[in-house]
N, C-alpha and C positions, 0 to 999 in steps of 0.2 A: 504494499500499501504505500504511495507515494503522498504522505501527508495524512492527515485526519481533518476532515472537513466536519464544520459543526452546525448544527441549526438550533440556535438558543429559542427558547419557549417562554417569556413570562410577561407579567401583562404592565412591568414596573419598567419603563424606559431607563431610569437611571441606574437598576440592576442588571439590565442586558449590558449598558454600556459599560459599566463597573465588568461584570465577567467576556466581554468582550476583548477587553483590556489586557484582562490578568490570561486568560488564555493563550492571547494572541504573542504573551512573555514566553511563552513555552516554544520551541523548534519542533518544526513538523506539525502543529496544530493549525488549524484557520477557519473563521466564522464564516460559512458559505451565506449564510441567512439567518434572519429572527423573525419571531411572533411574539404577536401578543395573547394568544388564546390555541386550544386547541385545534379550535376549526382552522386556523389560518395555518396554524403548523402541516397540518395535513394538505392545505393547497399548494404552500412552500416545497413540502416533499414530492408533491405531482409532479409541479410546475419544472424542477430542478433534476427529477429524473427524467421528464421529457428532453429537456435541455441535454441529458449525458453527465450532467455534473452530479452525481448522486454524493448524498450525505451519508456519511459514516457511523455518526452518533447524534441521536436526541437528546438533547440538554434540557430537563421540562420540568418545570415547578408543576406543584400541586393545585393550589388555588388560584384561581386569575378571575377575579370580577365574577362579571355577568358572562363572560364569555366558558367555551366549551372548559371542564377544570382537566388538570393530568392526568386520573385515572382514567377518565373515557376516554381523551386523547390517546392515551400508550394501548387503551385497549384494539381501538380502530386503526392504530398503525400496525398493528402486530398483523391485521388484517391484509394488510397491504401483500404486493410480490414482490420478495426479498426487504423485506421492512429493516430497515436500520434499529440496532441497538438503542432504547430507550433508555437513559441515567438520570432518575429523579433527584433534584434537588431544590430541597424546600427547607424553610423553618420549622415545621413540623415532625415530633418524632413520637407517633402514639401510637399505638399498637393498631389502632382500628386504620390510620395512614399506611403505615408500613403495609399489611397486611391486603389492603385494597390496590394497592401499587403492586405488589408481586404478583396478586392474583394475575394482574390485570394484563402482565408479561414487563414488566419492568427488569432489563438486566442488572440497575443495580438500583441503590437508593442513599444518597449523601444530604449530610445538612450544611445550608449557607454558611455557617458559622467554622465551616473546617478551616484546615492550613490551608492556602492553593496548593502544596505540593500532593494533600490527598488527593484534593480534586482532580487535579493532574495526573494521577497515578490512577484515580478513577475511569478518566478519560480513556486512556490508554489501555484498562484494562476490559473495558466493555467495546472498545474497536476490535480488542483481538479477541473476542467472543468468550470472556468472562465472567462472571461476577464481580460486582464493586460495594460493597456495604460499608455502610461507618460504624464502627465498633457496638454503638447500644443496637443498631439494626440487628449486625449479626449474633451476638447475645441472645435477640429475642426470638431472633429464628430457631437457634442453636437451642434454646430454652424447651422452645416447641416439642422440638425431637424429642430432647432427652430426659426431661422433666416429666416424672410420671402423674405430678397430679393433677390435675382437673384444670383444662384451658377453654377459656370462652372459645365459641365457634364466630366464624365468620358473621354468622346470622344473628347471634346473640349479642356479637359487639355492636352489630348495625341497628338491634333494636336497642342497646342503650345509649347511639346517638339519637334515635327519634325521641327517648324517653327526656334526656336532656334540653331537646328544645321544650318540652312542656306538655306536649302530644297525649290526648288520650288513650289508654286501651284500643277504643274503639276508633281513634284517628289514627293510631300506628298500623292496625288491622287493616285498614283500608290502603295507605300508602304501600304496604308491601305485599299487599294480594294475598293474607293470609285469614283464618278464623279469628275472633274476638279470643277465643277459647287456646287455640294456638299462642295469641301471644301471652295468655295467661301462664301458659305450662312453660314456654319461655322465659318468664320471669321466675318461678320456680328454680329452675334450673340455675340462672343467673344470680339469685339471692344467696341460693346453695353455696356456689362455685366462690362466691366474693365474701360470703359468712356474715349478710345481713339479713334485716328482713323487712326491709319495705324501698321504695322507689327511689325517696331520696338518700337514703343510706349507700343503695346501688349507685346512684351518678357521681357523690362524694366519694365512695372509695376506688371506682371507676378513674374517676380524674385524678386521684391521690398515685394511683399506680401507674398513672400515663397510658391507659387503656383509648380513652377517650378526651376528647379537646376539652377543655373548661368550658361551661356552657358560655354561653354569648362570643366566644373566641371570634374574633373574624380573623377571615383571610388575610 
């Protein structure tokens, strides 16, 4: 590979400018294009592919205002012919965010406060078809593999996220297309795993353990 071409995807122009400046300091890396959300990223990828200038790594934020989010964009990119690896670069390190990104097909997950050298190595690893994970992310995933203790399923984490927004059981059931009885069953399992007996305590415990974002936390 003669140089690694990056597509930067972030809704903040200042952040993109900073990332561009950092990445171009590293030999063999160039920024091919930028996008402010997932939909724009997909269009850029297709445009560059038609031009014969494919992207080798997509550096993707998770939350991008009202535009398509990073998880959805990652899953859409993975459906493309010969898709480039997606490296998530975000401020969020909750279980919910990490698991959603990994399940969507992200090749790596890094935090924006990581040293430039770590981000550089992560880009090189992603371009080489390897996995690149921030230390906490790697610890979380290894813990889920090695720890026999009960862990929350992706569905249970999703339900916790909805609980934290203040939705009722009926509203949650309607949003994720399950019955209200199934919601109650999930809650029983969640309470048991977290060692609590009500939704307020469940939200507090999940936030403290960084399973979900704090209620009201914005992108």
